[in-house]
SELUM-440794 format. One record per residue: z, y, x of N, C-alpha, C in turn; residue number from 1. Coordinates in Angstrom, 1 decimal, decimal comma. Example, Ala and Ser with C-alpha at 12.3 -4.5 7.8 and 13.67 -1.06 7.14 Angstrom:
REM SELUM-440794
{rec {7,8; -5,7; 13,2}; {7,8; -4,5; 12,3}; {7,8; -3,3; 13,2}; 1}
{rec {7,1; -2,2; 12,8}; {7,1; -1,1; 13,7}; {7,9; 0,0; 12,9}; 2}
This chain:
REM SELUM-440794
{rec {27,9; -22,5; -3,2}; {26,3; -22,2; -3,2}; {26,3; -21,0; -3,2}; 1}
{rec {25,3; -21,2; -2,0}; {24,6; -20,1; -1,9}; {23,5; -19,2; -2,8}; 2}
{rec {23,6; -18,2; -2,8}; {22,8; -17,2; -3,5}; {21,2; -17,2; -3,1}; 3}
{rec {20,4; -17,1; -4,7}; {18,7; -17,0; -4,0}; {18,7; -15,8; -3,8}; 4}
{rec {16,9; -15,8; -2,7}; {16,7; -14,8; -2,0}; {15,9; -14,2; -2,8}; 5}
{rec {16,1; -12,6; -2,5}; {15,4; -12,0; -3,7}; {14,8; -10,6; -2,8}; 6}
{rec {13,7; -11,4; -1,8}; {13,6; -10,5; -1,0}; {12,2; -9,8; -1,4}; 7}
{rec {11,5; -8,5; -0,5}; {10,2; -8,2; -1,0}; {9,5; -8,4; -1,4}; 8}
{rec {8,9; -9,9; -0,7}; {7,7; -10,7; -1,4}; {7,5; -11,9; -2,1}; 9}
{rec {8,8; -12,0; -2,3}; {8,8; -13,0; -3,5}; {8,1; -13,4; -5,0}; 10}
{rec {7,6; -14,2; -5,4}; {6,9; -14,4; -6,2}; {5,5; -13,6; -6,2}; 11}
{rec {5,0; -13,3; -4,8}; {4,1; -12,7; -4,7}; {2,7; -13,5; -3,9}; 12}
{rec {2,8; -14,6; -4,4}; {1,9; -15,7; -3,6}; {0,5; -15,1; -4,1}; 13}
{rec {0,0; -15,4; -5,3}; {-1,3; -14,8; -6,1}; {-1,6; -13,4; -5,6}; 14}
{rec {-0,6; -12,7; -5,7}; {-0,7; -11,2; -6,0}; {-0,9; -10,7; -4,3}; 15}
{rec {-0,7; -11,2; -3,2}; {-1,1; -10,9; -2,2}; {-1,8; -12,1; -1,5}; 16}
{rec {-2,6; -12,8; -2,1}; {-3,2; -13,6; -1,1}; {-4,5; -13,1; -1,0}; 17}
{rec {-4,9; -13,5; 0,1}; {-5,8; -12,8; 1,6}; {-7,4; -13,5; 0,9}; 18}
{rec {-8,1; -12,5; 0,5}; {-9,8; -12,8; 0,5}; {-10,3; -13,2; 1,4}; 19}
{rec {-10,6; -12,1; 2,3}; {-11,0; -12,3; 4,0}; {-10,5; -11,6; 4,6}; 20}
{rec {-11,1; -12,1; 6,2}; {-10,3; -11,6; 7,0}; {-10,5; -10,0; 7,3}; 21}
{rec {-9,6; -9,3; 7,2}; {-9,8; -7,6; 7,3}; {-10,7; -7,7; 8,9}; 22}
{rec {-11,7; -6,5; 8,9}; {-11,9; -6,0; 9,8}; {-11,0; -5,1; 10,4}; 23}
{rec {-11,2; -4,5; 12,0}; {-10,5; -3,8; 12,6}; {-10,4; -2,3; 11,8}; 24}
{rec {-11,7; -2,1; 11,6}; {-11,5; -0,7; 10,8}; {-11,2; 0,0; 9,6}; 25}
{rec {-10,6; -1,4; 9,0}; {-10,0; -1,2; 8,1}; {-8,4; -0,3; 8,7}; 26}
{rec {-7,8; -1,0; 9,6}; {-6,5; -0,5; 10,3}; {-6,8; 1,0; 11,2}; 27}
{rec {-8,2; 1,4; 11,4}; {-8,4; 2,7; 11,9}; {-8,8; 4,0; 10,9}; 28}
{rec {-9,3; 3,5; 9,9}; {-9,5; 4,7; 8,9}; {-8,2; 5,7; 8,9}; 29}
{rec {-9,1; 6,8; 8,9}; {-8,8; 8,5; 8,7}; {-8,9; 8,8; 7,4}; 30}
{rec {-7,6; 9,4; 6,7}; {-7,9; 10,0; 5,6}; {-7,5; 11,6; 5,4}; 31}
{rec {-8,4; 12,6; 4,6}; {-7,6; 14,1; 4,6}; {-6,8; 14,3; 3,5}; 32}
{rec {-6,0; 15,6; 3,8}; {-5,0; 15,8; 2,7}; {-6,1; 16,3; 1,4}; 33}
{rec {-5,3; 15,8; 0,0}; {-5,8; 15,8; -0,6}; {-7,2; 14,7; -1,4}; 34}
{rec {-7,5; 13,9; -0,6}; {-8,0; 12,6; -0,9}; {-7,8; 11,7; -1,8}; 35}
{rec {-8,5; 11,4; -2,5}; {-8,0; 10,4; -3,5}; {-8,2; 8,8; -2,9}; 36}
{rec {-7,4; 8,0; -3,0}; {-7,5; 6,6; -2,4}; {-6,7; 5,9; -3,7}; 37}
{rec {-7,0; 4,5; -3,4}; {-6,4; 3,4; -4,3}; {-5,1; 2,6; -3,5}; 38}
{rec {-4,1; 1,9; -4,1}; {-3,1; 1,1; -3,0}; {-3,5; -0,2; -3,3}; 39}
{rec {-4,1; -0,7; -2,3}; {-4,3; -2,2; -2,3}; {-3,8; -3,0; -0,7}; 40}
{rec {-2,7; -3,7; -1,2}; {-2,1; -4,2; -0,1}; {-2,6; -4,9; 0,7}; 41}
{rec {-2,9; -5,1; 2,1}; {-3,4; -5,8; 3,2}; {-2,2; -7,1; 3,5}; 42}
{rec {-2,3; -8,2; 2,8}; {-1,3; -9,4; 3,1}; {-0,8; -9,8; 4,9}; 43}
{rec {-1,8; -9,3; 5,8}; {-2,2; -9,8; 6,9}; {-0,9; -8,5; 7,4}; 44}
{rec {-0,8; -7,5; 7,1}; {0,2; -6,7; 7,9}; {1,2; -6,3; 6,8}; 45}
{rec {2,2; -6,9; 7,4}; {3,4; -6,3; 6,6}; {4,1; -4,8; 6,9}; 46}
{rec {3,7; -4,3; 8,1}; {4,3; -3,1; 8,6}; {3,4; -1,9; 7,2}; 47}
{rec {4,4; -0,8; 7,3}; {3,9; 0,0; 5,7}; {3,3; -0,5; 5,0}; 48}
{rec {3,5; -1,7; 4,2}; {3,2; -2,2; 2,9}; {4,0; -1,4; 1,6}; 49}
{rec {3,2; -0,9; 0,8}; {3,7; -0,5; -0,1}; {4,4; -1,7; -1,2}; 50}
{rec {5,5; -1,5; -2,3}; {5,9; -2,3; -3,2}; {4,6; -3,2; -3,7}; 51}
{rec {4,6; -4,5; -3,7}; {3,6; -4,9; -4,9}; {3,4; -4,3; -6,1}; 52}
{rec {4,5; -3,8; -6,6}; {4,1; -3,2; -8,3}; {3,3; -1,9; -7,8}; 53}
{rec {2,5; -1,5; -7,0}; {1,9; -0,4; -6,9}; {0,6; -0,6; -6,8}; 54}
{rec {0,3; -2,1; -6,8}; {-0,9; -2,6; -6,2}; {-1,9; -2,1; -7,3}; 55}
{rec {-3,3; -1,5; -7,2}; {-4,1; -1,2; -7,7}; {-3,9; 0,4; -8,7}; 56}
{rec {-2,8; 1,0; -8,0}; {-2,4; 2,5; -8,6}; {-3,2; 3,1; -7,6}; 57}
{rec {-3,8; 4,6; -8,0}; {-4,6; 5,3; -7,7}; {-4,2; 6,8; -7,4}; 58}
{rec {-3,7; 7,4; -6,5}; {-3,2; 9,2; -6,1}; {-4,0; 9,5; -5,1}; 59}
{rec {-3,1; 10,7; -4,7}; {-4,0; 11,5; -3,6}; {-3,1; 11,9; -2,3}; 60}
{rec {-3,7; 12,1; -1,3}; {-3,0; 11,7; 0,1}; {-2,0; 13,0; -0,2}; 61}
{rec {-1,1; 13,4; 0,2}; {-0,2; 14,6; 0,0}; {-0,2; 15,1; 1,9}; 62}
{rec {0,3; 14,1; 2,6}; {0,4; 14,3; 4,0}; {0,3; 13,1; 5,2}; 63}
{rec {0,4; 13,3; 6,3}; {0,1; 11,9; 7,3}; {1,3; 12,3; 7,9}; 64}
{rec {2,2; 10,9; 8,4}; {3,7; 10,8; 8,7}; {3,4; 9,7; 9,7}; 65}
{rec {3,2; 10,1; 11,2}; {2,8; 9,4; 12,0}; {1,8; 8,9; 11,8}; 66}
{rec {1,7; 7,2; 11,6}; {0,6; 6,6; 11,6}; {0,5; 6,0; 10,1}; 67}
{rec {1,4; 6,5; 9,4}; {1,2; 6,3; 7,8}; {1,0; 7,8; 7,1}; 68}
{rec {0,4; 7,6; 5,5}; {0,5; 8,5; 4,9}; {1,1; 8,5; 3,8}; 69}
{rec {1,2; 10,1; 2,9}; {1,9; 9,9; 1,8}; {1,5; 10,1; 1,2}; 70}
{rec {1,5; 9,0; -0,4}; {0,5; 9,2; -1,2}; {1,3; 9,6; -2,7}; 71}
{rec {0,8; 10,3; -3,4}; {1,6; 10,7; -4,7}; {0,8; 10,1; -5,4}; 72}
{rec {1,2; 9,3; -6,3}; {0,5; 8,6; -7,8}; {1,7; 8,7; -8,9}; 73}
{rec {0,8; 8,7; -10,1}; {1,6; 8,6; -11,4}; {2,0; 7,5; -11,8}; 74}
{rec {3,6; 7,0; -12,1}; {4,0; 6,1; -12,3}; {4,4; 6,2; -14,0}; 75}
{rec {3,4; 5,8; -14,8}; {4,4; 6,1; -16,4}; {4,4; 7,6; -16,3}; 76}
{rec {5,5; 8,5; -16,8}; {5,6; 9,8; -16,7}; {6,2; 10,4; -15,6}; 77}
{rec {6,5; 9,7; -14,4}; {6,9; 10,0; -13,4}; {5,9; 10,5; -12,0}; 78}
{rec {6,2; 11,3; -11,3}; {5,1; 11,2; -10,3}; {6,2; 10,9; -8,9}; 79}
{rec {5,5; 10,1; -8,1}; {6,4; 9,0; -6,8}; {5,3; 9,3; -6,0}; 80}
{rec {6,1; 9,0; -4,6}; {5,4; 9,5; -3,6}; {5,6; 8,2; -2,4}; 81}
{rec {4,7; 7,8; -2,1}; {4,6; 6,1; -1,2}; {4,1; 6,5; -0,3}; 82}
{rec {5,0; 5,9; 1,0}; {4,2; 5,7; 2,5}; {3,9; 4,5; 2,1}; 83}
{rec {2,6; 4,4; 2,8}; {1,4; 3,4; 3,5}; {0,7; 3,7; 4,6}; 84}
{rec {0,6; 2,3; 5,1}; {-0,3; 2,6; 6,5}; {-1,9; 3,0; 5,7}; 85}
{rec {-2,8; 2,9; 6,6}; {-4,1; 3,2; 6,0}; {-5,0; 1,8; 6,0}; 86}
{rec {-4,1; 0,4; 6,6}; {-4,9; -0,4; 6,1}; {-4,8; -1,1; 4,4}; 87}
{rec {-3,7; -0,5; 3,7}; {-3,1; -0,7; 2,6}; {-3,6; 0,2; 1,5}; 88}
{rec {-4,8; 1,1; 1,9}; {-5,3; 2,4; 1,1}; {-7,2; 2,2; 1,5}; 89}
{rec {-7,5; 2,6; 0,4}; {-8,8; 2,1; 0,2}; {-9,4; 3,4; -0,4}; 90}
{rec {-10,5; 4,6; 0,2}; {-11,0; 5,6; -0,6}; {-11,7; 5,5; -1,8}; 91}
{rec {-11,8; 6,4; -2,6}; {-12,4; 6,2; -4,0}; {-14,1; 7,2; -3,5}; 92}
């Protein structure tokens, strides 16, 4: 018997449902160091998508890495650093 797949997007049918078609400006937005953002994964873009458990978390931009950004969030009592592309982030 084959083992059941436990991929990155398992059990996320409702979580990663697309409401409206995204505009191109969402993919081209720029952020500054220290700017506050919310992590909202864009379902149509798989690249640079943070894990669904971080959906709705807010944090601040630490640095830029290529096309992506390093975001520092507080998860419980731990400070975590997440790499995400700009289409998965929203300014506060």
